[in-house]
N, C-alpha and C positions, 0 to 999 in steps of 0.2 A: 405513644401516648395518645393520640385518636384511636386506637382500641382500645383504651381504658376510657376514655370519655363518652365512647359509643358506648359501652357496657356497666355504664356507671350506676345507673338504674333501671336497668334489666334483671327481670326477674329469673335465674338460671334454674336447671332442671335439678333435683336432688343429689342424683348421680355425679354431677357438675360440682356440687357442692362440696361432698364428699371425697373427690378426687384432689380439688384444690385444698382441703384440711390435711392432706398427705405429705403436703411440702414442709412441713414445719420439721422435719429429719430428713437426713441425707441417706439414699439409697445405695448398696453395694451391689443392687442386680440391678442386670442391664438387659432389656429386651430387644433383641436383632427381629427387626422387620423389613419386610418383604410385601409390596401391595401390586396390584394390577388395576388400571382404570383404563375408559374408553378412549382416554385422550388427554393433552396437557392443559385444555383450556381450567381455567380453576371457578368458572361462572358454567361454562355448557357441559361438562365430563364430568361421570362419576367412579366413584371405586367399585370395581366389580369384587375385588377378592383382595383379603389381610390373611397373610400368615409371619407368626413369631414363634421364635422361641426364646426362652429366660436364659442369662448364662449368670452363673453365681460361683464363686470361689473359682474361676477358670476351668468350669465344667459347663457342658450343654445340658441344660435341663430338657429331657424328651416329654417328659411328663408335666412341664411346666410349660405348656406352648398353648398357642390358639390360632384356629383355623377357621375360616367360614367365607361361604359367597355372601354378597350382598343380593339382597332379590331387588332388581332395578329394572321390574317390569315395563314401568312408564318411562324410562329411558329407550329402553329395548323397543316397544310399539312405537314410539314418539317417531324414532327413527329406521323403524323399518329392519331392524335387527332380529335376528334369530336366538331365541332363546334354550335352545337344543341342549345345548352344554350343560345347561342349570338344571335340566329335568334327567338329565343322565345321571350327572354326578350324585354320588352318595355321600358328599361332605357336608357338614350342617351348612344349612341357609336361613338367613337371619334378613330381616327389613333392615332398608339403612340405619333409623335411629335405633334399634335393638341391636344393632351390629357395631356401631360405635360406643353404645352404652356399654356395652360387655367389653370391649376392647379397651374403652378408658376404665375401667374397674379393672380389668387385666392388667394394666400399663402400671397404674397407681403412680408411684413418685421415680419409678423407674429409670435409669439413665437409655435412650434411645440410641440404636448404632442401625445403620444399614447403606448401602450404596447410594451415592449420590440422595442421601438423606432427606436433604432439604424440599427436593419434589415430595416426597410422602408426606413429610410434615405439613407442607403449604395444600396437598390435596386434603387430607385429614382436617385441618384448619379450615377448609371451606365448608365440607361438609359441617362439621362441629358448628358454624356458623347459623346455618340452617337449621341448627337444633337448639337455636337459642344458647348457645353459648359460647365462651372464649376462647382464645389460643392453647393450645398445651404447651404448658410451663416445663416440661422434661429438658434437661439437658441432652442435646445430642452429638453424636460421634458419627464422623464420616471414614467408612475404609479407604475411600479413592483418597481423601486428603491425608490420613493414616501412613497411605502407601508413597504419597509425594513428600511426605514429612519426614519419614524413615530415610527414601533415597536421595535427599533435597531436590524432589523436582520443581521447575516452575508451576505457577499455583495454576496456568492456562491451559496444561497437560493434562487431559482426563482420558481414564483408564474404563474400559467396560467391565464388567464382571467377569466376562469369558476370560480377557487378558489378565485380570489378577489371579484369577483361580490357577490359570497355566503359569504364571509366574512363580507361585508358592506351590506347585506341586500338589493341587487339589483336585481329586479328580471330578470329572462332570458326568453326567446321566445325561442320554438324549431326551429325556423327558422333559427338562425344563421347566419344571412346574414351577408356580409361585412358592410353595413350598420347599424345594430343592434350593432355590435361591436363596430363602431365607437359612438354611442350613449353612448353604457355601456361605455367605456373608458371616453366620457365627464362627466357622472355622476359620476363615481369613483373619477375623477380628482377634482370637485367639491366638494367632501367629503374629499377628502385627503388634499385639499387645505385650505379647513377650519381648519381641524385637525391642521394643520402645523402651521398655522398661515400667511399664505401668501397672499400678497396683489394681 
């Protein structure tokens, strides 16, 4: 309610208006997300990496993916951190506003899926707020919660991504990049979706 009041007279960017207009119909597309950030503070920390894959009709669509490094030079400079990994990386690099705009356009009205996805959504929402946007409207599914539901486990018991991939016999590479995490989350999601009988 307070979020609605806060944004009632605010002029949102055009891409945000286009995003909101997409929710007039339901999507059958899932977007599997993994992010990396400098910490857990919604006020002080920033997202440095976003990786995502689309899942449609029980298939991971490699061509329908999103991957970018967010250029956070000001944060790195203010905190005396190295930007060497950014310079060396051959991945797409975008400023924070451009990265979020591009990601929101990619996401559309899809259902978000992640591992402990609430944290990803909170960080994305905090970043969007800095860009004069509202909060994401997408439905979100968490593979950790899906696993607990499938096995009738208590809510307070949380499982790491490593524990889940091991439990469902998904091979892990040694690199453990954000993109590999997103892909592993997609594989876990498909297994859990099948086991839970979700369409």
